[in-house]
C-alpha positions as CSV (number, residue, x, y, z in Angstrom):
1,M,146.5,224.5,-58.3
2,N,143.0,223.6,-59.6
3,R,144.5,220.7,-61.5
4,S,146.1,219.2,-58.3
5,A,142.8,219.6,-56.5
6,L,141.2,217.5,-59.2
7,I,143.9,214.8,-59.3
8,L,143.7,214.0,-55.6
9,P,140.0,213.0,-55.6
10,V,140.5,211.0,-58.8
11,L,143.4,209.2,-57.3
12,A,141.4,208.5,-54.1
13,V,138.5,207.1,-56.2
14,I,140.9,204.9,-58.2
15,V,142.5,203.6,-55.0
16,A,139.1,202.9,-53.5
17,V,138.0,201.1,-56.6
18,V,141.2,199.0,-56.7
19,L,140.9,198.1,-53.1
20,S,137.3,197.2,-53.4
21,S,138.2,194.9,-56.3
22,L,140.7,192.9,-54.2
23,F,140.0,190.2,-51.7
24,I,142.2,187.8,-49.7
25,V,141.6,184.1,-49.2
26,D,143.7,182.4,-46.4
27,E,144.6,178.8,-46.2
28,R,141.6,177.9,-44.0
29,E,139.0,179.2,-46.6
30,K,137.5,178.8,-50.0
31,A,135.7,181.6,-51.8
32,L,133.0,182.1,-54.5
33,V,132.7,185.3,-56.5
34,L,129.0,185.9,-57.2
35,Q,127.4,188.3,-59.7
36,F,123.7,188.8,-59.1
37,G,123.6,185.4,-57.3
38,Q,125.4,183.6,-60.1
39,V,128.8,182.0,-59.6
40,K,131.4,183.7,-61.7
41,Q,134.6,182.6,-60.0
42,V,135.8,179.9,-57.7
43,K,138.8,180.7,-55.5
44,E,140.1,177.5,-53.7
45,E,143.8,178.4,-53.4
46,P,145.0,180.9,-50.7
47,G,146.1,184.2,-51.9
48,L,144.9,187.5,-53.5
49,G,141.8,187.5,-55.7
50,F,140.0,190.1,-57.9
51,K,136.4,190.9,-58.5
52,I,134.3,193.7,-60.1
53,P,133.5,196.3,-57.5
54,L,129.9,196.9,-56.7
55,I,128.7,194.3,-59.1
56,Q,130.3,191.1,-57.7
57,E,130.5,189.9,-54.1
58,V,132.7,187.4,-52.4
59,V,131.3,184.6,-50.2
60,K,133.8,182.6,-48.1
61,Y,133.4,179.0,-46.8
62,E,135.4,176.8,-44.5
63,D,138.1,174.7,-46.1
64,R,138.8,172.8,-42.9
65,I,137.2,169.5,-41.7
66,L,134.1,170.3,-39.6
67,G,132.3,168.3,-36.9
68,L,128.7,167.3,-36.5
69,Q,127.2,165.8,-33.3
70,T,123.9,164.1,-34.0
71,Q,121.1,164.1,-31.5
72,P,120.3,160.8,-29.7
73,L,117.9,158.7,-31.6
74,E,116.2,155.4,-31.0
75,V,116.9,152.6,-33.6
76,T,115.4,149.1,-33.8
77,P,117.9,146.5,-34.8
78,L,117.1,143.2,-36.6
79,D,116.1,141.5,-33.3
80,D,113.5,144.2,-32.4
81,R,115.6,145.3,-29.4
82,R,115.5,149.1,-29.2
83,L,118.7,151.1,-28.7
84,V,119.6,154.7,-28.2
85,V,122.4,155.8,-30.5
86,D,124.2,159.0,-31.2
87,A,127.2,159.7,-33.5
88,F,129.8,162.2,-34.4
89,A,130.6,162.9,-38.0
90,R,133.4,164.8,-39.7
91,W,132.7,166.5,-43.1
92,R,134.3,168.9,-45.5
93,I,133.1,171.0,-48.4
94,V,134.7,169.6,-51.6
95,N,132.6,171.3,-54.4
96,L,131.7,174.9,-53.8
97,I,129.4,175.3,-56.7
98,D,127.3,172.3,-55.7
99,F,127.3,173.4,-52.1
100,R,126.1,176.9,-53.0
101,E,123.4,175.5,-55.3
102,A,122.2,173.0,-52.7
103,I,122.4,175.1,-49.5
104,G,121.9,178.6,-50.9
105,S,123.1,181.6,-48.9
106,A,122.5,179.9,-45.5
107,G,126.0,178.5,-45.4
108,E,127.5,175.9,-43.1
109,D,124.7,176.1,-40.5
110,A,122.1,175.0,-43.0
111,A,124.5,172.3,-44.2
112,Q,124.8,171.0,-40.6
113,V,121.0,170.5,-40.5
114,R,120.9,168.7,-43.8
115,L,123.8,166.5,-42.9
116,N,122.3,165.6,-39.6
117,R,119.2,164.2,-41.4
118,I,121.5,162.3,-43.8
119,V,123.6,160.8,-41.1
120,T,120.6,159.9,-39.0
121,A,119.0,158.1,-41.9
122,A,122.2,156.2,-42.6
123,I,122.4,155.1,-38.9
124,R,118.8,153.8,-39.0
125,E,119.4,152.0,-42.3
126,V,122.6,150.3,-41.3
127,L,121.8,149.4,-37.7
128,G,118.3,148.3,-38.6
129,G,119.7,145.5,-40.6
130,V,122.0,143.9,-38.0
131,P,121.2,142.3,-34.6
132,S,121.7,144.3,-31.4
133,N,124.7,142.3,-30.2
134,R,126.8,143.5,-33.1
135,V,125.8,147.1,-32.3
136,L,126.7,146.7,-28.6
137,S,129.9,144.8,-29.2
138,E,133.3,146.6,-28.9
139,D,134.2,145.9,-32.6
140,R,131.8,148.2,-34.5
141,T,134.3,149.5,-37.0
142,A,132.6,147.8,-40.0
143,L,129.2,149.2,-39.0
144,M,130.6,152.7,-38.7
145,N,132.3,152.4,-42.1
146,Q,129.0,151.4,-43.6
147,I,127.2,154.4,-42.1
148,R,130.0,156.7,-43.4
149,D,129.7,155.3,-46.9
150,S,126.0,155.6,-47.0
151,A,126.1,159.1,-45.7
152,R,128.8,160.0,-48.1
153,R,126.8,158.9,-51.1
154,S,123.8,160.9,-50.0
155,A,125.9,164.0,-49.2
156,L,127.6,164.2,-52.6
157,S,124.7,166.1,-54.0
158,L,125.4,168.8,-51.4
159,G,129.0,169.2,-52.5
160,V,130.1,167.7,-49.2
161,D,132.4,164.7,-48.4
162,V,131.6,162.8,-45.2
163,V,135.1,162.0,-43.9
164,D,134.2,159.8,-40.9
165,V,131.4,158.7,-38.7
166,R,131.8,157.4,-35.2
167,L,129.2,156.0,-32.9
168,T,129.7,157.7,-29.5
169,R,126.9,156.0,-27.6
170,T,124.9,152.7,-28.0
171,D,122.7,152.1,-25.0
172,L,119.4,150.6,-24.1
173,P,116.5,153.1,-23.5
174,E,116.1,154.2,-19.9
175,Q,112.8,152.4,-19.5
176,N,114.5,149.1,-20.5
177,L,117.6,149.5,-18.4
178,A,115.8,148.7,-15.1
179,A,114.3,145.5,-16.6
180,T,117.7,144.5,-18.1
181,Y,119.5,145.1,-14.8
182,A,116.8,143.1,-12.9
183,R,117.1,140.2,-15.4
184,M,120.9,140.3,-15.0
185,R,120.6,140.4,-11.2
186,A,118.1,137.4,-11.3
187,E,120.5,135.4,-13.4
188,R,123.4,136.1,-11.1
189,E,121.3,135.2,-8.1
190,R,120.3,131.9,-9.8
191,E,123.9,131.1,-10.5
192,A,124.8,131.9,-6.9
193,A,122.0,129.6,-5.6
194,D,123.2,126.8,-7.9
195,E,126.8,127.3,-6.7
196,R,125.6,127.2,-3.0
197,A,123.6,124.1,-3.7
198,R,126.5,122.4,-5.3
199,G,128.7,123.4,-2.4
200,E,126.3,122.1,0.2
201,E,126.0,118.8,-1.7
202,A,129.8,118.5,-1.7
203,A,129.9,119.4,2.0
204,Q,127.4,116.7,2.8
205,R,129.4,114.1,0.9
206,V,132.6,115.2,2.7
207,R,130.8,115.0,6.1
208,A,129.3,111.6,5.3
209,T,132.7,110.3,4.3
210,A,134.3,111.7,7.4
211,D,131.6,110.2,9.7
212,R,132.0,106.8,8.0
213,T,135.8,107.0,8.4
214,V,135.4,107.9,12.1
215,I,133.1,104.9,12.7
216,E,135.5,102.6,10.8
217,L,138.5,103.9,12.7
218,T,136.7,103.7,16.1
219,S,135.5,100.1,15.4
220,D,138.9,99.1,14.3
221,A,140.5,100.7,17.4
222,R,138.0,99.0,19.7
223,R,138.6,95.6,18.0
224,Q,142.4,96.1,18.4
225,A,141.8,97.1,22.1
226,E,139.8,94.0,22.8
227,V,142.5,91.9,21.2
228,I,145.2,93.5,23.2
229,R,143.1,93.3,26.4
230,G,142.5,89.6,25.8
231,E,146.1,89.0,25.1
232,A,147.0,90.9,28.3
233,D,144.5,88.9,30.4
234,A,145.9,85.7,29.0
235,E,149.4,86.8,29.8
236,R,148.3,87.8,33.3
237,N,146.7,84.4,33.8
238,R,149.8,82.7,32.5
239,V,151.9,84.6,35.0
240,Y,149.6,83.8,37.8
241,A,149.5,80.1,36.9
242,E,153.3,80.0,36.6
243,A,153.7,81.8,40.0
244,F,151.2,79.4,41.6
245,G,153.1,76.4,40.2
246,R,156.4,77.7,41.6
247,D,155.2,78.6,45.1
248,P,151.6,77.8,46.0
249,E,151.9,79.1,49.5
250,F,153.2,82.5,48.5
251,F,150.5,82.7,45.8
252,A,147.9,82.0,48.5
253,F,149.4,84.6,50.7
254,T,149.3,87.4,48.0
255,R,145.7,86.5,47.1
256,S,144.8,86.8,50.8
257,L,146.4,90.2,51.0
258,T,144.6,91.4,48.0
259,A,141.3,90.1,49.5
260,Y,142.1,92.0,52.7
261,E,142.8,95.2,50.9
262,R,139.5,95.0,48.9
263,A,137.4,94.0,52.0
264,L,138.9,96.5,54.5
265,Q,138.6,99.7,52.4
266,G,136.8,102.6,54.1
267,G,133.2,103.3,53.3
268,N,129.7,102.5,54.5
269,S,129.9,98.7,53.8
270,S,130.0,96.2,56.7
271,I,131.2,92.6,56.9
272,V,129.7,90.2,59.4
273,M,131.6,86.9,59.9
274,Q,132.9,84.6,62.7
275,P,136.4,85.5,64.2
276,D,137.6,82.0,63.5
277,S,136.8,82.3,59.8
278,T,139.3,81.1,57.3
279,F,139.3,84.6,55.9
280,F,141.4,85.9,58.8
281,E,143.7,82.9,58.9
282,Y,146.9,84.9,58.1
283,L,145.9,87.6,60.7
284,R,145.8,85.2,63.7
285,S,148.5,82.6,63.2
286,D,151.7,81.9,61.3
287,R,150.2,78.8,59.7
288,P,149.5,79.0,56.0
289,A,145.9,79.2,54.9
290,Q,144.1,77.7,52.0
291,P,144.0,80.0,48.9
292,Q,140.9,82.2,49.0
293,E,138.8,82.4,45.9
């Protein structure tokens, strides 16, 4: 009975010691086994691991790709045109021993701070050696690759690999935006004024051409009208002359009727002449009168 009572506590202690010597690393993690702060074992594969209880401890780190968003910073490209730039970087722990020695016990949070300074320095270095139009262009892949390579070289001492760096924003500073917009607006207004001036000049040419064409057409029409009127008068005189030659008496009679019609129209005019005037010859007798001019 006493023996059984002693065995159970011993078994419990043994089980506790065995359990405390085991640790599990899943596929998203890496682990270091430390003894008094010194690295004794590196566990990078998922599965079950062993350590010495009470003496050794296990520290786990992320094995996944982590993200880092940099703070906006002002850079000065080669043409001295200031830009506000921020970037997003992806990184991963590739050497646990170097990472532990460089970062200490602070872990990934301290690594983010160190990496932020490294990426920021790489951005200033790369973008400071190119003109601003390359930074503001849509094709910035080469620049981003240069920033990634520069940051990767600096981060190797931390046991970290910089997988990728992407520029998420490249803008002018706020104080420069208003001046830039004003300059763009002035340029567009100048172009619009030039277009209006060219349009007005073209309109003047069209109007001048149209006015000249109207004058030419009017003059030609008048000339043709005068020609036609002259030909008509000549034809009328020819017909009158032919009619007079055929029957002078009838011609004199029609000319007298025309004279009566014009003289006896209503109105305020008055005609004073003798009753026996030749003008009334066809009204008082059947004898023919001399043609009236």
